[in-house]
N, C-alpha and C positions, 0 to 999 in steps of 0.2 A: 504495501501500501502507501503505503507508504509510502533535481533539476541540474553538466562540465562536461570531460571528458575524459581523463584517463591518467591514473596514477599510480606508479608503486615505488618503491623505495627499497633505500641499501644500507645497511650495516645495522646490525644489532644483537642477540641475544646477550642475555644476561643472567645474574642468578635469580632465585627467588626470595623472596623475605615474606613476614607476616604481616607486615604494612609497609606503606610509601615510603622508600627513602633514596636520597642522594649516595649515587655509587662514583667508586673513582674515575678519574676525567678518563673519557675517552680521547684517544689521538689520534685516533680517525678520520678524517673528513668526513662532513656529510655530503652525499651528493645534492648540486642543484639540481633540483626536479623541475620540472617544466610543468605548465598547467593541465596537461593531457595528456595522459601514458596508458600503454597496453602493458601487462605481463603474461609472460609463458609459463608454465608449473611444469619444473620439470624435477620428479621425485621429491624431494621436498624444497626447494628453492625456485623462488621465482625467477627468473630472468627479465628485467623491465627496458623497454622499448619508450623512445617519443612516437608522437605522431606527425607525420608532416605527408599527408596526401599519401597514408597509409601505414605501415609499419617502419618508422625511421630508424634510429640510431641506437644503438644499444646504449646504457647506461649504466648497469651494475644489477645486482642481485640481491634477493633477499632469502633467507632461513626462516622456513615453518611461519609464513606469512598468513595470515586468516583475512586481516581487512585493515586499510591505514586510509589514516583521516588525518589530512594537514591543511596548512597556509605556506605557503611558495614562498613569499615572500617575506613573513617573518621568521621561517626555518623551522617551524615547529611542528613535529609529527608526533602521530596516538598509532602505533602498530599494535595490533593485536597477532598477538604470537602463539601458537599451538605450541602444547608441554608436555600432554601426554592423554592416552584415552581410559577413561572412567567406564565403570558399570551403566551409567546413564548417560553422560556428558562428560565430551572432550573439556581437560583442564587448559587452560591459559591464562594469561597475562596482558596487561598492555605497559607499554612500554613507549617514554614519553623519552623524546630526543628535542634537543634545540640545541644553537649554536654555542652556549654556555657547558650545559651539562646534560645528565641523560638520567631517568629513575622510573621505577619499576611503579604500577597501580597492581597488586596483587591479594588482597584483601577480603579476597571472591574466589570457586573454584571457575565458573567461566562466565564470563563475560560475552556480549553481544547489540545488537544496533546501539553501535560508536554513531554518534552526530559530535562537531565542532564547530567551536564558535568562528565567525569571520576572521579573527585575526589571531585566531589558538588560542586564545586566553582560558577559554573553559573547556570540558568536555562531557558530554552528557551520554550516559550508558544504562543499560538497564544489565542485571546478574542475578545467577544461582550461586546462595555460599555456600551450598556444598554440593554434593554428589548425587542431588536430587532432586525431583520436578517439583516436588513441592516448595522449596523453599527460595524461590524466585523474589526478587524487589526488584520494583517497578520503574524507582526510575533516581540514577543519583547524577548528581553532578561535580566534577571536580576542577576544584580553583589549581591550573597548571602553574601560574605565576607564584602562588603561594605555597602552592603542593598542600593542599587540604579538601575536604570534602566541605561543599556549602549545601547547606537548608533553603527548600524551598518552602516558605512560610503560607502559602497557601492552603486552602482545603480540598481542592479538586482533585478526583481520583481519577488519574491520568489514562488514557484507554490505549494502552497496546504501545506501540510506539510511533504514535501519532503526536511526535514535538519534532520542535524544529528550532535553532535560532533564525531570529530575525537579523539580531545585529550584535555587537556583542555584550551588549548589556541587558538582552532580551530576547525570554523564551516564550514562542507559541507553540501552544497544545491544543488537542482537543480532549474532552472530559467532562463529567458531570458535577457538581457541587452538593454533596450529599446535606451542607446546613440549607441554602436557599433551594433547591431543588433544580438551579441551573443548568443547562445542559446549550453546551457548544464549544467556541472557540476562544482561549484564555488564553491573555499576554501577561506574562511576570516579567519583572523591571528589578533585579539584580540591585539595581544603585538604593529604589525606595525600598524594597522586601516586601514589595506590594501586590496583587493580582487584580485582574479586569478581566470583566468579559470584556470580549470582543466584538463578537458574533454569538448571536443567541440561534439556537439549532430547536424550533420548534415540533418538524416531521422528520422522522428518519436517524440515521445514526449517518455519522463520520465514520467512513471504511476506507479511506485513501485521502492522501496529504501530503503536499508538496508545494515551496516557496522557490518563487521564481525571482531575481534583479531584488531582491527583499521589499518587495512591493504590489506582488499578487500571489495571493495563495488559489492552488487549485485542490479542487477538493471532491470526492464522489458521497455523494449523500444516497443511503440504500434503505430501500422501504420495504413492504409486503409487496407493493405493487410493480416497484422499478427499480434502478441503479441512474444515477445522474450526472454527470460531470460538470461541476460550475466551474468559476471564479469568482473571489473574494478579491475586491482593491481594498486595500489593506490603510490605503489613504482616506477614501470616501466610505468605507465598507459598504459600497454596492454590490448587489451581487450578479453576475451574470449567466444563467441555461447554454452550455456550448451542445450536450449532447447526450444521448442516452444509451441502455442497453451495453454500458460499461461498468463489468463487478468491481473491477478493481486497479487502483495506478499506482506504478512500482517507478516510474521516473519522468521527468518532466525537464526539456530543454529548450533553451531560445536560441533558434540558429539562426538570429539577423532578420531585419525586414520583416517584423513583425509576423514570423513563422515559430510557430512552436512543434515539438515532437513531443507524445506520448506514449509512454512503453505502458501497456494496459493489459491486463483479461477480460476478453467478454465475457457477455453473458452467457455464451455457450461451453465456456472454461476454454476458450482458445486465448493463447498472448498474441497480441499483433505490437502495431506500431500508427499510428494515426496521426495525422498531419492538418494544424490549426490554423489559419490565416487571421484571423481577428473577425471573421463572419461565418466561416462555412468550415468544417471538420469530414474528414477523408481518410476512410484506411489505404495506406499504402503498402503493406508487406500483407501479402496473402500466401503464396505455397512456398517462397525463395524468402530466406531457406523455408523448411517443413516445421523448424520449432526455433523458440527464440528464447533464452537465458532469462528469464525475470529476476535471477539474482545478483543482475549487474546492470548498472545504470547509463543511460543513456550519455554518450560523450561527445565532444567535438574538435574539429582544427581551425586552425586561423582561416581557413577558408569556408569556415560554415559548413563544411562535410561531418554528418551527422554519425557517428560508429555504434554500433550494435554488437552483441555476440548471438550465435547461431548455430544448430545442429540437425542433422536429419537423425538419428534413431537414438544412439550415443551418446551422452551428457558431455561425456569425457572426452570425446570426439568433435571440437567444438572449431567452428574460424571464425573469421573476423571479417565483418561486410561492413558497407557504411552507404549512407542516402546522401548522393550527389545535390547542388542546386537545383541541376536539372530534372530530380525527380527520381533518377536512375538508382537500383539496386544493384552495388558489385560487392563478388568477393573481393577483399585484399592479402588474406593469408595465403600462402603456399603451399601450404600443409594443415592437415586435423592435428589439435591438440589442447589440451586444457588452460585456456587462452582465460585471462580475467582484464576487464578495464574498474580503471579508478578515475575520479574526479578531484579537484580540489574542495575541499568542503563537503 
């Protein structure tokens, strides 16, 4: 469900502690990552390449990488690193690296759904406290600069992974306030430590959620009758219906010239990509490729070609595709592999 194109990184692996701590100074240089990158997983290593009208130059490799969130200009990276396989879950840790130091967040068994603020000063994630599915903790905020957890003072129960940073000091999320019984999109300020209802939802439930350009919120509103894709302008809080028969929203990207692409799951359970020009929405991927990976976001290069990952039958035998500005769909990888894409924020 729950908008840049790809990245991956290099340098890590450190020891494990019971709580966050600063480790010895890392003498290796951090790789200067570009805004959009692609990775190929070979055994336990993710080989990283940039995107320049296709797969570009080799940039490095990373061990046991599960997920990566970062801010390129600030040089701050949050890497989710696989440690071992448990009985119910995979044990992992979060490794934070910046220009000055590196440290771990590891006071959990398994973290997931990482999201980083625009300049990389805060990290949001969910986690399981132990190797038990009932030990889930819904949302945790970590202050990267001060190396400490932060507390949300609001009362809203946040729905799953429907949360994103609007800016460095504001978190947007969907949920319900058990005291006021209000349901909708809420905004929390870390500066004032106050929560406010941004957009009330009277009918249905929000099941998909993407912020684009820090000013538009694309949502999926699902009821017993239908699922509808819509857009909320975060400045004037107006709502615009875009289209129906869309069950889930995985990723959204602004391709320039008022063109948006959506990675969605249709009501028939088929994952596809749709194009929206501000007025009309249309499906652009049908049977080439046969399947699209919803685990990885849509990304783009400097020419606004949009990239995604697809496969025929085996999810581990993937290819990289792009949609050019002329609308053509092309396969750009030279072989099937375990490709991944990452993007800033």
